[in-house]
C-alpha positions in Angstrom: -12.6 62.7 -41.5 -11.0 59.3 -41.7 -13.2 56.2 -41.8 -12.3 52.9 -40.0 -14.2 49.7 -40.8 -13.2 47.7 -37.7 -13.3 48.4 -34.0 -15.3 51.6 -34.6 -15.8 52.6 -31.0 -12.1 52.3 -30.2 -11.0 54.2 -33.3 -13.7 56.9 -32.9 -12.5 57.5 -29.4 -9.0 57.9 -30.7 -10.2 60.2 -33.4 -11.7 62.5 -30.9 -8.4 62.7 -29.1 -6.5 63.2 -32.4 -8.5 66.4 -33.2 -6.4 68.3 -30.6 -3.0 67.8 -32.2 -1.0 66.1 -35.0 1.5 64.4 -32.7 -1.1 61.9 -31.5 -2.2 61.3 -35.1 1.3 60.2 -36.0 1.5 58.0 -33.0 -1.8 56.3 -34.0 -0.5 55.7 -37.5 2.6 54.0 -36.2 0.6 51.7 -34.0 -1.7 50.8 -36.9 1.2 50.0 -39.2 2.7 47.8 -36.5 -0.6 46.0 -36.3 -0.6 45.4 -40.0 3.0 44.1 -39.8 2.1 41.6 -37.0 -0.9 40.4 -39.0 1.4 39.9 -42.1 3.9 37.9 -40.0 1.1 35.7 -38.6 -0.3 35.1 -42.1 3.1 34.1 -43.4 3.6 31.7 -40.4 0.2 30.1 -40.9 0.6 29.6 -44.6 4.0 28.0 -44.0 2.6 25.6 -41.4 -0.2 24.5 -43.6 2.1 23.8 -46.4 3.8 21.0 -44.5 2.6 17.5 -45.4 2.3 14.6 -43.0 4.2 11.5 -44.2 4.8 9.7 -40.9 3.0 9.2 -37.6 4.3 7.7 -34.3 2.3 6.5 -31.3 3.3 6.5 -27.6 0.9 4.4 -25.5 1.2 3.1 -21.9 2.4 -0.4 -21.3 -0.8 -1.8 -19.7 1.2 -4.4 -17.8 -1.4 -5.9 -15.6 -1.9 -9.4 -14.2 -5.6 -8.7 -13.4 -8.0 -6.2 -15.1 -11.3 -5.0 -13.6 -13.7 -4.8 -16.5 -15.8 -1.9 -15.1 -12.8 0.4 -15.4 -12.6 -0.3 -19.2 -16.2 -0.9 -20.2 -19.2 1.4 -19.5 -21.6 -1.1 -18.0 -24.6 1.1 -19.0 -23.8 1.1 -22.7 -21.4 -1.9 -22.9 -19.0 0.5 -24.8 -15.4 1.6 -24.1 -15.4 3.8 -21.0 -14.7 7.5 -21.6 -12.3 7.9 -18.7 -10.1 4.8 -18.3 -7.5 5.4 -15.5 -3.9 5.7 -16.8 -5.1 5.4 -20.4 -3.3 8.4 -22.1 -1.0 8.3 -25.1 0.5 10.6 -27.6 0.2 10.9 -31.4 3.2 12.5 -33.1 3.2 13.6 -36.8 6.0 15.1 -38.8 3.7 18.0 -40.0 0.3 19.6 -39.8 -2.8 18.3 -41.5 -5.6 15.8 -41.3 -5.3 12.0 -40.5 -7.7 9.2 -39.8 -7.4 6.4 -37.2 -8.4 2.7 -37.3 -8.7 1.2 -33.8 -9.0 -2.6 -33.4 -9.3 -4.6 -30.2 -8.6 -8.4 -30.4 -9.0 -11.0 -27.7 -7.4 -14.5 -27.3 -8.7 -16.2 -24.2 -6.6 -18.9 -22.5 -7.0 -22.1 -24.6 -8.1 -20.4 -27.8 -6.0 -21.1 -30.9 -5.7 -17.5 -32.1 -6.9 -13.9 -31.4 -10.4 -12.9 -32.5 -11.4 -9.3 -33.4 -13.7 -7.9 -30.7 -14.2 -4.3 -31.8 -13.2 -2.2 -34.8 -13.7 1.5 -35.1 -12.7 4.0 -37.8 -12.6 7.8 -37.2 -13.6 10.7 -39.3 -10.6 12.9 -40.5 -9.3 15.2 -37.7 -6.5 17.7 -37.6 -3.1 17.2 -35.9 -0.6 19.9 -35.4 2.6 17.9 -35.0 1.4 16.3 -31.7 -1.7 15.7 -29.7 -2.8 13.6 -26.6 -4.9 10.5 -27.2 -7.2 9.4 -24.3 -10.0 6.8 -23.9 -12.5 9.7 -24.4 -11.3 10.2 -28.0 -12.2 6.6 -28.9 -15.4 6.3 -26.9 -18.9 6.4 -28.4 -20.7 9.6 -27.8 -17.5 11.5 -27.1 -17.3 15.3 -27.2 -13.8 15.0 -28.6 -12.9 16.4 -32.0 -12.1 12.8 -33.0 -15.4 11.3 -34.1 -16.2 7.6 -34.9 -17.2 7.2 -38.5 -20.6 5.6 -39.3 -22.0 3.4 -36.6 -20.1 3.5 -33.3 -18.4 0.2 -33.5 -18.1 -3.0 -35.5 -18.5 -5.7 -32.9 -18.1 -9.5 -32.7 -21.4 -10.2 -31.0 -20.6 -13.8 -29.9 -17.3 -12.8 -28.4 -18.9 -9.8 -26.7 -21.7 -12.0 -25.2 -19.0 -14.4 -24.0 -17.3 -11.6 -22.0 -20.6 -10.3 -20.7 -21.7 -13.6 -19.4 -18.3 -14.0 -17.7 -18.6 -10.5 -16.2 -21.9 -11.3 -14.6 -20.2 -13.7 -12.3 -16.6 -12.3 -12.0 -15.8 -8.6 -12.1 -12.4 -9.1 -13.7 -11.4 -9.9 -17.3 -10.9 -13.6 -18.3 -7.3 -14.9 -18.5 -5.8 -14.4 -21.9 -4.3 -11.8 -24.2 -6.0 -8.5 -25.1 -4.6 -6.7 -28.1 -5.0 -3.0 -29.0 -4.0 -2.0 -32.5 -4.0 1.6 -33.8 -3.3 2.7 -37.4 -3.0 6.2 -38.8 -3.8 7.0 -42.4 -3.6 10.1 -44.6 -6.8 11.7 -45.9 -7.4 12.0 -49.6 -8.9 15.1 -51.3 -12.3 13.4 -51.3 -12.1 12.8 -47.5 -11.4 9.0 -47.8 -8.7 6.9 -46.2 -5.3 7.2 -47.9 -1.9 5.6 -47.2 -0.8 4.1 -43.9 1.3 6.6 -42.0 2.1 4.6 -38.9 0.8 2.0 -36.4 1.3 0.5 -33.0 0.1 -2.7 -31.2 -0.1 -3.2 -27.4 -0.6 -6.6 -25.8 -2.1 -6.9 -22.3 -1.4 -10.3 -20.9 -3.9 -11.1 -18.2 -2.4 -14.0 -16.2 -5.0 -14.2 -13.4 -8.7 -13.9 -13.1 -8.4 -12.6 -9.5 -5.6 -11.7 -7.1 -6.9 -14.3 -4.7 -6.2 -17.2 -7.1 -2.5 -16.5 -7.1 -1.1 -19.1 -4.7 2.6 -19.2 -3.9 3.8 -22.6 -2.6 7.2 -23.3 -1.0 9.1 -26.5 -2.0 12.4 -26.5 -0.3 13.7 -26.4 2.4 10.8 -28.4 4.0 9.3 -27.2 7.3 11.7 -27.6 10.2 14.4 -29.0 7.8 18.0 -29.3 9.0 20.2 -27.8 6.3 23.9 -28.8 6.1 25.1 -25.6 4.4 25.2 -21.9 5.1 24.3 -21.3 1.5 21.0 -23.1 1.1 18.9 -23.2 -2.1 15.3 -22.1 -1.9 12.6 -23.2 -4.4 8.9 -22.4 -4.8 6.1 -22.3 -7.3 4.2 -19.2 -8.3 2.0 -18.4 -11.4 3.6 -14.9 -11.4 7.3 -14.6 -12.3 8.0 -11.5 -10.2 8.5 -12.5 -6.5 10.5 -11.3 -3.5 12.3 -13.9 -1.2 12.6 -13.0 2.5 14.8 -14.7 5.1 14.7 -13.8 8.8 16.6 -15.1 11.9 14.4 -17.0 14.4 15.7 -15.6 17.7 14.8 -17.3 21.0 12.7 -14.4 22.1 10.2 -15.0 19.3 7.3 -17.2 20.3 6.1 -17.9 16.7 7.3 -17.8 13.1 5.0 -14.9 12.4 6.6 -12.9 15.2 10.0 -13.6 13.7 9.2 -11.9 10.4 8.5 -8.6 12.2 12.2 -7.9 12.5 14.8 -6.9 10.0 15.3 -9.5 7.2 18.6 -11.2 6.8 17.8 -11.3 3.1 15.3 -9.5 0.9 15.8 -10.6 -2.7 13.8 -9.8 -5.8 13.6 -12.8 -8.2 12.3 -12.6 -11.8 11.8 -15.8 -13.8 13.5 -18.8 -12.2 11.6 -20.1 -9.2 14.8 -21.0 -7.3 17.5 -19.0 -5.6 20.7 -19.9 -3.7 21.7 -17.7 -0.7 24.5 -15.6 -2.0 28.0 -16.0 -0.6 28.5 -12.2 -0.8 25.3 -11.4 1.0 25.7 -8.5 3.6 24.4 -10.9 6.4 25.6 -14.5 6.5 23.7 -17.5 7.8 25.4 -19.2 10.7 25.7 -22.7 12.0 23.4 -23.9 14.7 20.9 -21.1 14.2 17.3 -21.1 13.1 15.8 -19.1 10.2 12.4 -18.5 8.7 11.6 -17.8 5.0 8.7 -17.0 2.7 8.1 -15.8 -0.8 5.8 -12.9 -1.8 4.4 -12.4 -5.3 3.3 -9.1 -6.7 -0.1 -9.2 -8.5 -0.5 -6.0 -10.6 -4.0 -4.8 -11.4 -5.3 -1.7 -13.1 -6.3 -0.4 -9.6 -3.4 -1.4 -7.4 -0.6 -3.9 -6.8 -1.6 -6.7 -4.4 0.9 -8.8 -2.5 0.3 -12.6 -2.2 2.4 -14.4 0.4 3.3 -18.0 0.9 3.3 -19.8 4.2 6.2 -19.1 6.6 8.7 -22.0 7.1 11.5 -22.6 9.5 14.9 -24.3 8.8 18.1 -24.7 10.8 21.7 -24.6 9.8 23.5 -27.6 11.2 26.8 -28.6 9.7 27.6 -31.4 12.2 25.6 -32.0 15.3 25.6 -35.6 16.4 23.8 -34.9 19.6 20.8 -33.4 17.8 20.5 -36.5 15.6 20.8 -38.9 18.5 18.2 -37.1 20.6 15.9 -37.0 17.6 16.3 -40.8 17.2 15.7 -41.4 20.9 12.5 -39.2 21.1 11.1 -40.7 17.9 11.8 -44.1 19.2 9.5 -43.4 22.2 6.8 -42.3 19.7 3.5 -40.8 20.9 3.8 -37.6 22.9 7.6 -37.8 23.1 8.0 -37.6 19.3 5.4 -34.9 19.0 7.0 -32.8 21.7 10.4 -33.0 20.1 8.9 -32.2 16.7 7.3 -29.1 18.2 10.7 -28.1 19.8 12.3 -28.5 16.4 9.7 -26.4 14.6 10.4 -23.4 16.9 14.2 -23.7 16.3 15.3 -25.5 19.5 18.6 -27.4 19.0 20.0 -29.7 21.8 23.3 -28.6 23.0 25.3 -28.9 26.2 25.5 -31.8 28.7 22.9 -34.5 29.2 22.3 -35.3 32.9 20.3 -38.0 34.7 19.3 -37.3 38.3 21.8 -34.4 38.2 24.7 -36.6 37.0 26.2 -36.3 33.5 25.6 -39.2 31.1 26.8 -39.9 27.7 24.7 -40.4 24.6 25.5 -44.1 24.6 24.4 -44.4 28.3 21.1 -42.5 27.5 20.4 -44.8 24.5 21.1 -47.9 26.6 18.7 -46.6 29.3 16.0 -45.9 26.7 16.3 -49.3 25.2 16.0 -51.0 28.6 12.9 -48.9 29.4 11.3 -49.8 26.1 12.0 -53.5 26.4 10.3 -53.5 29.9 7.3 -51.7 28.5 7.7 -48.9 31.0 5.6 -45.9 30.3 7.7 -42.7 29.6 6.3 -39.2 29.7 8.0 -36.1 28.4 7.6 -32.5 29.5 9.4 -29.3 28.6 10.6 -27.0 31.3 
């Protein structure tokens, strides 16, 4: 009788079947030899893998490009520690071998107006094994994590005064204070005694928080002014925005539109993304050209990125007109402004909705020239005759 030390029930069952003939015995022996061969191959592969030494480590982390950060998504409010599940926080550690490494993680903060960054948190991990590559999440660096990456000693080394400063701020506003937040990771080899060895690689990511809230982002238009008459079909637009990434919109103000807001419900003449300079000249090669004696509206929209979503902040909507040479418009404007009161106000309202005087001027159904109209207005004014204006 043959004795087997492993998987007794399986092998005994096979033995009972083998008692009926030698052919099955040979088949069993072949299978057992193949099993030994696979085990030998696996042992050789494992020993070869373990023999590789880690000499370099690379990190791949997300950009964290946010204008506004909601603190509750990064900090566990119950423990005031790093949250275990930060949205979109997932990176990769890549090593050139298999073995153990240790990580140092440092968070620094430089609030707006501070002279230099201050360390907020420092954490050092216990040695852990990496097999060429592994994913790094917020859970791996959080206190009380079930990850194989453990924080060495006490959970964190903290700057208590800086932490209190952030906590006091967070009691009033749910977002991070304006400034720079720096995350630094360093990978080290592990000595035979389990201590930190040589530096294998590092990475530093900077989060520039430009705004304390999306609502504080105000986009202000500079030029053209409301109702401006522009003497070029290639006007230059200018604005101010605390965020460099904006989109400029230009729409035609058609007569059918009763308001500027209604005009921007159509198809834009121009939709232009602008990064950096807060000025833009209408391009000569634009698919749609601006035309003389027509009215247009424009506004600028800034994108405010947060760790939850992107919020659009829009400026006011302004109207301007293209008028290369229109003497009649200037003359009528002078006349109406000369009357003052309701006449000037009425003409200003007409201008704001894009009305431009064209055609023939008539008095009691008879055509008159601009000079005749100006003379009549001067006479009425000198005689203190009350003039009322209405729009039909």
